[in-house]
C-alpha positions as CSV (number, residue, x, y, z in Angstrom):
1,X,3.9,93.8,55.9
2,X,0.8,95.8,56.6
3,X,-0.2,97.1,60.0
4,X,-3.9,98.0,60.5
5,X,-5.6,99.2,63.6
6,X,-9.2,98.2,64.1
7,X,-10.7,99.6,67.3
8,X,-8.4,98.5,70.2
9,X,-7.1,95.5,68.5
10,X,-4.0,95.8,66.3
11,X,-3.7,93.1,63.5
12,X,-0.6,92.4,61.5
13,X,-0.9,90.8,58.0
14,X,2.5,89.3,57.7
15,X,3.0,86.7,55.1
16,X,6.6,86.0,56.2
17,X,5.4,84.3,59.4
18,X,4.7,81.1,57.5
19,X,7.7,78.8,57.6
20,X,8.0,76.1,54.9
21,X,9.8,72.9,55.8
22,X,12.3,72.1,52.9
23,X,11.9,68.4,53.7
24,X,8.2,68.6,52.9
25,X,8.9,70.2,49.6
26,X,11.4,67.5,48.7
27,X,9.0,64.8,49.9
28,X,6.3,66.2,47.6
29,X,8.7,66.3,44.7
30,X,9.7,62.7,45.2
31,X,6.1,61.6,45.5
32,X,5.3,63.4,42.2
33,X,8.4,61.9,40.6
34,X,7.4,58.4,41.9
35,X,4.0,58.8,40.2
36,X,5.3,60.3,36.9
37,X,8.2,58.0,36.2
38,X,6.2,54.8,35.8
39,X,3.6,56.6,33.7
40,X,6.4,57.9,31.4
41,X,7.9,54.4,31.2
42,X,4.6,52.9,30.2
43,X,4.0,55.6,27.5
44,X,7.6,55.0,26.2
45,X,7.0,51.3,26.0
46,X,3.7,51.7,24.2
47,X,5.3,54.2,21.8
48,X,8.1,51.8,21.2
49,X,5.7,49.0,20.2
50,X,3.6,51.3,18.1
51,X,6.6,52.6,16.1
52,X,7.9,49.1,15.6
53,X,4.5,48.1,14.2
54,X,4.4,51.1,12.0
55,X,7.8,50.3,10.6
56,X,6.9,46.7,10.0
57,X,3.7,47.7,8.2
58,X,5.6,50.1,6.0
59,X,8.2,47.4,5.3
60,X,5.6,44.8,4.4
61,X,4.0,47.3,2.0
62,X,7.3,48.1,0.3
63,X,8.2,44.4,0.0
64,X,4.8,43.7,-1.5
65,X,5.2,46.6,-3.9
66,X,8.6,45.4,-5.0
67,X,7.5,41.8,-5.4
68,X,4.5,42.7,-7.5
69,X,6.5,45.0,-9.8
70,X,9.2,42.3,-10.1
71,X,6.6,39.7,-11.1
72,X,5.1,42.2,-13.5
73,X,8.5,42.6,-15.2
74,X,9.3,38.9,-15.3
75,X,6.3,36.6,-14.9
76,X,8.5,33.5,-15.3
77,X,10.3,34.2,-12.0
78,X,7.1,34.5,-10.0
79,X,7.9,31.5,-7.7
80,X,11.4,32.6,-6.6
81,X,10.2,36.1,-6.1
82,X,7.2,34.9,-4.1
83,X,9.5,32.8,-1.8
84,X,11.9,35.8,-1.2
85,X,9.0,38.1,-0.6
86,X,7.4,35.8,2.0
87,X,10.8,35.5,3.8
88,X,11.3,39.2,3.8
89,X,7.8,39.8,5.1
90,X,8.4,37.3,7.9
91,X,11.6,39.1,8.9
92,X,9.8,42.5,8.8
93,X,7.0,41.2,11.0
94,X,9.6,39.7,13.5
95,X,10.5,43.2,14.4
96,X,7.1,43.7,16.0
97,X,7.4,40.5,18.0
98,X,10.9,41.6,19.2
99,X,9.5,44.9,20.3
100,X,6.6,43.3,22.1
101,X,8.8,40.8,24.0
102,X,11.3,43.5,25.0
103,X,8.6,45.8,26.4
104,X,6.5,43.3,28.4
């Protein structure tokens, strides 16, 4: 608190005179939380789908790599290897669809 005298008028700079309503602070906090929570939920959902798509892409790549190396070792078994690779790729891609349907 600082007291100053200017001419005949005495002024007091007192920063403790301001009262803060605790309910106003709580109200502001809940408004901010009400804005942030849906944004974080949307980001989390988008991240969820992106990671599922990334995992499926890596899985499809590994399946293709394994199938091509298996056919290279044994060309006579190309048809059964191709059938198993197509099924495995379909299962890997299904993960992305599950993630999409769970989020939206």
